[in-house]
Every structure is written in C-alpha cells, then in structure tokens.
C-alpha positions in Angstrom: -2.6 25.2 -16.5 -0.4 23.1 -14.6 -1.6 22.1 -11.0 0.3 23.0 -8.1 1.7 19.5 -7.4 2.7 19.3 -11.1 4.5 22.4 -10.7 6.2 21.1 -7.5 7.3 18.1 -9.5 8.9 20.2 -12.3 10.9 22.2 -9.7 12.1 18.5 -8.0 13.3 17.3 -11.4 15.2 20.4 -12.2 18.9 19.7 -11.5 20.7 23.0 -11.7 20.4 25.3 -8.2 20.0 28.6 -10.2 17.6 27.1 -12.5 15.5 25.4 -9.9 15.4 28.3 -7.7 14.3 30.3 -10.6 11.4 28.0 -11.6 10.5 27.7 -7.8 10.0 31.6 -7.5 8.2 31.6 -10.9 5.6 28.9 -9.8 5.2 30.6 -6.4 4.5 33.9 -8.1 1.9 32.0 -10.6 0.4 30.4 -7.5 -0.2 33.8 -5.4 -1.1 35.8 -8.7 -4.0 33.1 -9.0 -4.9 33.3 -5.2 -5.2 37.3 -5.4 -7.2 37.1 -8.6 -9.5 34.2 -7.0 -8.5 32.2 -10.0 -8.1 28.9 -8.3 -5.1 26.6 -9.2 -6.0 23.1 -8.8 -3.5 21.4 -6.0 -4.2 18.0 -8.0 -2.2 15.1 -7.4 1.3 14.1 -8.7 4.1 11.8 -8.2 7.4 13.2 -7.0 10.6 11.6 -7.7 12.2 9.7 -4.8 15.1 12.0 -4.9 15.2 15.5 -6.3 17.4 16.1 -9.4 20.7 17.3 -8.3 23.7 19.1 -10.3 26.4 17.1 -11.1 28.6 18.7 -8.0 28.9 19.2 -5.3 30.3 15.5 -4.7 27.9 14.2 -2.0 29.8 12.4 1.0 28.9 10.7 4.2 28.6 13.5 6.9 31.8 12.1 8.7 33.8 12.2 5.4 33.0 16.1 4.7 36.2 17.9 5.7 36.2 20.1 8.6 37.4 23.7 8.3 37.9 26.3 10.9 35.4 29.1 10.3 38.2 31.6 11.3 40.1 31.4 8.3 38.8 32.6 4.7 38.7 28.8 3.6 36.5 28.1 6.5 34.3 30.8 6.1 33.7 29.9 2.2 33.1 26.1 3.6 30.6 27.5 6.0 28.9 29.4 3.4 29.1 26.5 1.0 27.0 24.3 3.7 24.6 26.9 4.1 24.1 26.8 0.3 23.6 23.3 0.2 20.9 23.3 3.1 18.7 26.0 1.4 18.9 24.0 -1.8 17.5 20.8 -0.2 15.2 23.0 1.8 13.6 24.3 -1.6 12.9 20.7 -2.5 11.8 19.6 0.9 9.1 22.1 0.8 8.1 21.5 -2.8 8.2 17.6 -2.1 5.7 18.2 0.8 3.2 19.9 -1.7 3.8 17.0 -4.2 4.0 14.3 -1.9 0.9 14.9 0.3 -1.5 16.4 -2.3 -3.8 13.6 -1.7 -4.2 15.0 1.9 -7.2 17.3 2.3 -5.9 20.6 3.4 -6.8 24.1 3.7 -5.6 26.7 0.9 -3.5 28.3 3.6 -1.3 25.2 3.9 -0.3 25.6 0.3 0.1 29.5 0.6 2.7 28.9 3.6 4.7 26.2 1.8 4.9 27.9 -1.6 5.9 30.9 0.3 8.6 29.2 2.3 9.8 27.6 -1.0 9.9 30.8 -2.6 12.0 32.4 0.5 14.4 29.1 0.6 15.0 29.9 -3.4 16.0 33.5 -2.3 18.2 32.3 0.3 20.2 29.8 -1.8 20.8 32.5 -4.2 21.9 35.0 -1.6 24.5 32.7 -0.4 25.7 31.7 -3.7 26.2 35.4 -4.6 28.4 35.5 -1.5 30.5 32.5 -2.3 30.9 33.8 -5.8 32.1 37.0 -4.5 34.6 35.2 -2.4 35.8 33.6 -5.7 34.0 30.0 -5.1 30.8 29.0 -6.2 28.1 26.4 -5.0 29.5 22.8 -6.1 33.1 23.8 -5.4 33.3 21.8 -2.2 31.9 18.4 -1.1 28.8 18.3 0.8 26.5 16.3 3.3 25.0 13.3 1.5 22.4 12.8 4.2 20.1 15.9 3.7 17.3 14.0 2.2 16.9 11.3 4.8 14.2 12.9 6.8 12.2 13.4 3.5 12.6 9.6 2.6 11.9 8.4 6.1 8.6 10.3 6.5 7.5 10.0 2.8 4.3 8.3 4.1 3.5 10.3 7.1 2.7 14.1 6.8 2.6 14.6 10.4 5.9 13.1 10.7 7.2 15.4 8.0 6.1 18.4 9.8 7.6 17.3 13.1 10.9 16.3 11.9 11.6 18.8 9.0 10.4 22.4 10.2 10.2 21.6 13.5 13.5 19.9 14.2 15.9 20.4 11.4 14.8 24.0 10.7 14.4 24.9 14.3 18.0 23.9 14.5 19.0 26.6 12.2 17.4 29.0 14.5 19.9 27.7 17.3 23.0 27.8 15.1 22.6 30.9 12.9 23.5 33.6 15.4 26.8 32.0 15.9 27.5 32.1 12.1 26.2 35.7 11.8 29.2 36.7 14.6 31.6 34.8 12.6 31.1 36.9 9.4 30.8 40.2 11.5 34.1 39.5 13.1 35.6 39.1 9.5 33.7 42.2 8.2 31.9 40.1 5.3 29.1 42.6 5.3 27.2 40.9 2.3 27.2 37.3 4.1 26.0 39.0 7.3 23.1 40.7 5.6 22.2 37.2 3.8 22.3 35.3 7.2 20.3 38.0 8.8 17.5 37.4 6.1 17.6 33.8 6.4 17.5 33.7 10.2 14.4 36.2 10.0 12.5 34.3 7.7 13.3 30.8 9.0 11.3 31.8 12.0 8.2 31.6 9.7 9.1 28.3 8.2 9.4 26.9 11.6 6.1 28.5 12.5 4.4 27.1 9.6 5.5 23.5 10.6 4.0 24.3 14.3 0.9 25.8 12.8 -0.2 22.7 10.5 1.3 20.1 13.0 -1.2 21.6 15.6 -3.9 21.7 13.0 -3.8 18.0 12.2 -3.6 17.2 15.9 -6.7 19.1 16.2 -8.7 17.8 13.3 -7.5 14.0 14.5 -8.0 14.9 18.2 -4.6 14.1 19.1 -2.4 15.4 22.0 0.3 17.5 20.1 3.2 17.0 22.8 3.3 13.3 23.2 2.6 12.8 19.5 5.7 15.2 18.5 7.9 13.2 21.0 6.8 9.9 19.4 7.3 11.2 15.8 10.8 12.5 16.5 12.0 9.4 18.5 10.6 7.5 15.4 12.1 9.4 12.5 15.0 11.6 13.9 18.4 9.9 14.5 19.7 10.9 17.8 19.0 13.3 20.6 18.3 16.9 19.7 21.4 19.1 20.6 21.4 21.9 22.9 21.8 24.9 23.4 18.5 26.2 22.2 17.2 29.5 20.9 14.3 29.4 23.2 13.2 32.8 22.2 12.8 32.1 18.4 11.5 28.8 19.2 8.7 30.4 21.3 8.1 33.0 18.5 8.0 30.1 16.0 5.4 28.3 18.2 7.3 25.5 19.8 7.7 25.7 23.7 10.5 24.3 25.7 8.4 21.2 26.8 8.4 19.9 23.5 12.1 19.7 22.6 14.1 19.5 26.0 13.0 16.1 26.6 14.1 15.1 23.3 17.7 16.3 24.0 18.2 13.2 26.2 19.3 10.0 24.8 16.7 8.6 22.5 
C-alpha cells in the first residue's frame, strides 16, 4: 500500500481540479479506514513537486492584473465564486503539501488526521463552488485567477512552524473575516445554492484554522518556545504586508487565535 506522503504527492501531481479533488477524497477515505481498523498506514517520506500540477485554465495573472468586477452584478458574482473555487483548489494542495513536505518531522497521528480531514473538506468545497458556477452557466477556468496563491507555500517550504503560522493562522483566518460578507452578497441575490455552499465553507474553515493553531502551539510546547512572539516573528518573516482589519474576533477566538496574536500585525510590517 502507498504511504500517506506518496498519496499526497499523487494528489499534488494531478492537474484537473475535479480529478484532483476526487483523488483527495479517496485517499482521505483510505487513511481513515485504516485508522478505524487499526491498520497503520505508514506516513513515509516523499518528494513533493515545487508547484502542484494545474489545469491549462484558468490563466494565472499577477494579482494587480486580475479584473475587478462588482459583486452586485451577475458577472461579479460569477467572478467571486470563481475566485473562491481557485482558493479552495489551492487549499487542497496546501494541505497535502504540508503532509508530503514535512513527513520527516516526527508528529503524532492526530496531526495527519487533521490535515487529511482538512484536505478532504477543501475538496468538497471546491466541488460545491464549481457546481454553483456551472449552475450559473460558467465553470472553473472560465476567468483568469490569482497567480500568487502558492507563494506562502514556497516561502515556508523548509519551515513547518512558518507554514502553520502563515497558511492556516493567517490566510485561512482571513477567510473567516471575509466569508460572512460574501454570504450576504448571495443572499441579496437570492442565490440559495451559493449561500449554502459558502455557509458550509465558513463552518468548516473554523476547524482548519483551529488545526493550525493547535499544532503550532504543540510545536511551541515541544520546543519550549513562547507562541505569541514566535508567531509575530514568523508572520513578519513570511507574510508580505500587514494583516487587514476588520477581524472576525469571535470566529478567530473559536479557532484558538486571540486578538493579541493578530492585532499587532495589522500595523505596518
């Protein structure tokens, strides 16, 4: 049987979004079936690609070159959903890359349970949003997308604590800040399927941020490091620019990130 890190690389080297997410969910089911049956799947070690495989479309542009569209229009709502689909597909790869890239770091089985679960949920999110796009006569790949989504992974390729700080605890936490506003956009448009999809994403992303906080604090405890100043140092090192307020303090707290972690980083870095 393939090791977990080999499964992760297989996902990372699959280009098509629907095929990637189907494989992601299948490997997650295999992992959890083994855990339930007390049949240990070896984590192993593998060599993930520098960049995950991607479909020919969407065209990836510099963030400043991605066209701005007003969310109050049908075209704007399609563009917003397309951007969410792109984020979710990158999140699938980010979680599997975390498993593959840091397989050499000794971690408890629960670490892998959490990130495999997160990858499976991101896979579900991608497909939910793609279904919404197709219902509106569009599809993932129909519009250009943000080319910088993998930068955080590349910057933290050799630093597990940096990866946990920047990806779940900063980037995914930002999703907790902005998703309620997106839900309202689609509620006003009476786009019920999109509202339902975004509400699922919003609920489950709290857990992903919490996984980041939990394992960041675990590593700090193991290495006898103070979490808050280390978090500030890592974000200043790897994140490009200040964190943007307003913050969803309630959901961030639910995920285990108190205000004194992020408010000091909202100032100029």
